[in-house]
N, C-alpha and C positions, 0 to 999 in steps of 0.2 A: 835145780826158776828159782828163781828169788821172785817173787810175787810184782817185787815194782818192776824184771825188766821182763815179762808179761803185760801186765798192763804196761810198757810206756813202749812197746811194741805193737800192740793192739790201738793204737793209737795215733802210731804211724802208718798200719802202716801194713805193717809185720808180722808175721806170726808158721808156723805149721804145727799140722797134726800131726800126731806122735804118735805107738803105743807102748815107746817106752825106749826105744833109742835119739841117739842125739845127733844131728850135724850144722854143718858151720855152708852158706855158700856167700864164695865172694864172684860177683859178677866183673866182668873185665868189659873195653872193648872190643875183642874176639874172642872170648871163652869163658864160662862157667868150670869155677872151682868145687866139689863140692866135697867135704870135712867129714871121718864118722868114729870113735874110736875101734871099733872091733872091726872085724873082720865083714862086709859087705858084699849086696850083689849089688852095685847103682846100674838104675837107668834114671833116661834120659828120652824124654814123652815130648812131642812137639803137637805142634795141629793136629786136632783129628785122635789124637791118644793112639800113634802112631809111635811102638819103639826104636826111637834113632837110633842106638848108641847104650850097650848092654856087657857090663866088667863083672864079674865076679871076683870072690877070695880080697880084697879093697880096701883099702879105710880111704885113697884118696883116688879121684877121677876125676878129669881136662873131659870140657865139652866148650871142642871150636868151633865156633859159630860162621852159618854156612848165608843164614841172611830172608832164606824161601822160608823157615818154620815159625814165622803164628808168634808163638811162644816155647819154651824151654819149662821144664818142669822136671828134678829129679825127686826120684823114689828108694829111699833105703830102702833094703830087706840086711837087718841081722842075721852071719849064717849059724852062727850061736841054735836065738828062737824063733827065730822067720820074726819077730818082730820087726814093721815098719815104719820110713819118719816120711812126707808129703810135704814136697818146697815148696814152696807158693806159685805161679808160672810165674816164668824175667819172662818180658811183652817180648820183642825181635821187631824193630822198625826200616 
């Protein structure tokens, strides 16, 4: 990460917490797609902290929006060293 990228993301309200792994999140009208560079467990967390979907041993996963989530947050745990990254919540209206 470059300093300029971090500052721009913070100024725009976009950030995530990481212990050393990477995360790319794309939001579409009907789904959210999360990608990382190494095999990981990808968890999709909804309002109240409930795990709506958990998939292991993958580099990319999609969550299809159902409409009752309140919000959806992705948590990625890298398989090799268990380092995690927590994405920002995506609020569902």
